[in-house]
Each structure stands twice: as C-alpha cells, then as structure tokens.
C-alpha positions in Angstrom: 11.1 13.5 14.1 7.5 14.4 15.2 4.4 13.7 14.3 2.4 16.7 14.3 -1.8 16.4 14.4 -3.9 18.8 12.1 -6.8 19.0 13.4 -10.3 20.5 13.1 -14.1 20.3 14.4 -16.8 21.9 12.6 -19.9 21.2 11.8 -21.3 19.7 8.3 -24.7 19.0 6.6 -25.9 15.7 5.5 -27.8 16.8 2.3 -30.9 14.5 2.5 -32.7 16.2 -0.6 -32.7 19.6 -2.4 -34.1 21.1 0.4 -33.4 19.3 3.7 -29.8 18.6 5.4 -29.4 17.2 8.9 -26.2 19.2 10.5 -23.2 16.5 11.3 -20.3 17.1 13.5 -17.0 16.2 11.9 -13.7 16.2 12.9 -10.6 16.7 10.0 -7.4 15.4 10.9 -3.9 15.2 9.4 -1.1 13.8 10.3 2.7 14.4 9.4 3.1 10.4 10.0 0.5 10.0 7.4 1.3 13.3 5.2 -0.5 11.5 2.2 -3.9 10.7 3.8 -6.7 13.0 5.5 -9.0 11.4 7.8 -12.3 12.4 8.8 -14.2 11.1 11.4 -18.3 11.7 11.1 -20.4 12.1 15.0 -23.7 10.1 13.5 -25.1 9.9 17.0 -24.6 6.1 16.8 -22.0 4.3 19.7 -19.2 4.2 16.6 -18.0 7.6 14.6 -18.3 6.5 10.8 -14.2 7.2 9.9 -13.4 8.0 6.3 -9.8 8.5 4.8 -8.6 9.3 1.4 -5.8 11.3 -0.4 -5.0 15.2 0.9 -4.6 15.5 -2.6 -8.2 14.8 -3.5 -9.4 17.3 -1.1 -7.2 20.0 -2.2 -8.1 19.4 -5.8 -11.8 19.2 -4.7 -12.2 22.8 -3.2 -11.2 24.6 -6.4 -12.6 21.8 -9.1 -14.5 18.2 -9.0 -12.0 15.5 -7.7 -11.7 11.9 -7.3 -13.9 9.5 -9.0 -15.6 5.8 -7.1 -15.8 5.9 -3.5 -14.8 9.6 -2.6 -15.7 12.5 -4.9 -15.4 16.4 -3.7 -16.4 19.7 -5.7 -16.9 23.1 -5.2 -20.7 24.4 -4.7 -22.7 27.6 -3.6 -25.3 27.2 -0.9 -27.2 30.3 0.0 -25.0 32.2 -1.1 -21.4 30.9 0.5 -18.7 29.0 -1.0 -19.3 25.3 -0.2 -17.1 22.0 -0.5 -19.3 19.0 -1.3 -18.2 15.6 -0.2 -19.9 12.2 -1.9 -18.7 9.2 -0.5 -19.9 5.7 -1.2 -19.7 2.2 0.6 -21.5 -0.9 0.8 -23.2 0.5 3.3 -24.7 3.5 1.5 -24.1 6.4 -0.1 -23.6 10.3 1.4 -23.7 13.6 0.1 -22.1 16.2 3.0 -21.9 20.1 2.7 -18.9 21.5 4.5 -17.8 25.0 4.8 -15.3 25.8 1.7 -13.5 28.4 4.2 -13.2 26.2 7.3 -11.8 23.7 4.5 -9.6 26.3 2.5 -8.1 27.1 6.3 -7.8 23.5 7.5 -6.2 22.7 4.6 -3.6 25.8 4.7 -2.5 24.7 7.9 -1.6 20.8 6.6 -0.2 22.4 3.6 2.3 24.2 5.8 3.2 21.3 7.7 3.8 19.5 5.0 4.0 21.3 1.6 3.4 19.6 -1.3 6.1 17.2 -3.1 8.0 16.6 0.3 5.0 14.2 1.8 7.9 11.0 0.5 10.3 12.9 2.5 8.1 12.7 5.9 7.9 8.8 5.6 11.6 8.6 5.6 11.3 5.0 3.6 15.4 5.4 3.1 15.9 5.3 7.1 13.6 2.3 7.5 15.0 0.5 4.5 18.5 1.2 5.6 17.6 -0.1 9.0 16.0 -3.3 7.8 18.7 -3.8 5.5 21.7 -3.3 7.8 23.5 -6.3 9.6 22.4 -7.4 13.3 25.0 -8.1 15.1 24.0 -11.7 15.2 24.9 -11.6 11.6 28.5 -10.9 11.9 29.4 -13.8 14.6 30.7 -17.1 12.9 28.3 -20.4 14.0 28.9 -22.1 17.2 32.4 -22.6 17.9 33.8 -21.1 14.8 32.4 -23.6 12.6 31.0 -22.2 9.4 28.5 -25.4 7.9 31.3 -25.9 5.2 33.4 -27.0 8.0 31.4 -30.3 8.4 30.6 -31.3 5.0 33.5 -33.7 3.9 34.0 -32.1 0.3 33.5 -28.6 2.0 30.5 -27.6 0.2 27.2 -26.9 2.0 
C-alpha cells in the first residue's frame, strides 16, 4: 500500500495582540501512513522550522466548534469579516495563537477525509498484518537444533 500525502502551503497570521499580527508561512501535511495525525510546519525565519503534530480529528472539530485542550486548542472565529480557524499552541518554549483562513483549512481537510474517511484510519495502519508477520514462525524456528537433537536429549532424565 502506498503512502498518499496531502499537503497545502498557506499563510497563517501569528496574533501578537488584538491589533497586530505577522504573517507566517506554513505547510499542512497529512499522510495516509499516519492516518490519525496532521503535521504543521511553520517557517518562522530561522534555520529550523517549527513542527507540530496533533490529531486530525481535533482540527476537523475545531473548524466547527471549540476543540482540544492542553497543548493544542482549535476554534472557529471571524476576522475582518472572514471566517478563520484559531490555533492556540502551548509548549515549554512559549505560547502562540495563529489564525488560518477557514476556507483553505476546510478544503485541505476535505482532501484528507477523501484520502482516509473518518472511522477507517485503523485499517490504514495494517496492524493485523504487522502482528501476523511478527508472530509467524520463522524458518529457523522450525529447524531442529544441531544434529536433530533437542535439549531434552542431553538431559539424563529427559527434562530440560
């Protein structure tokens, strides 16, 4: 099974105060090989971009109603008469409030939901296939020990 990647470059606004924000280029990424997660990379003008990963469901919910708690919270709002999605991120390094256009986030999410419909994520992980492979006897497990002898053959009373 191939890994499908759904990406979207967009410009978010880092909200510094009610009157001031600065644009932040970002990339949203969704991979069918990691079907429960969304990845956001912020290009903040440093040598190393800032990366966040959180549940796709949190973002899907956050487009319609307040969602999340703790390190990641998402909720719908309006700014200058247009729909936006607010994303509040908290880490030991600090807090950030980012504003994204609702239409761009919703269109990208719709593409992820077509790639992996809600409720089908577990099937993408192929856990059963992985477990079967891990638990399958290897050829070495089926060979007798050297000379066809077993450890019980070496014990005087036949016990190991």
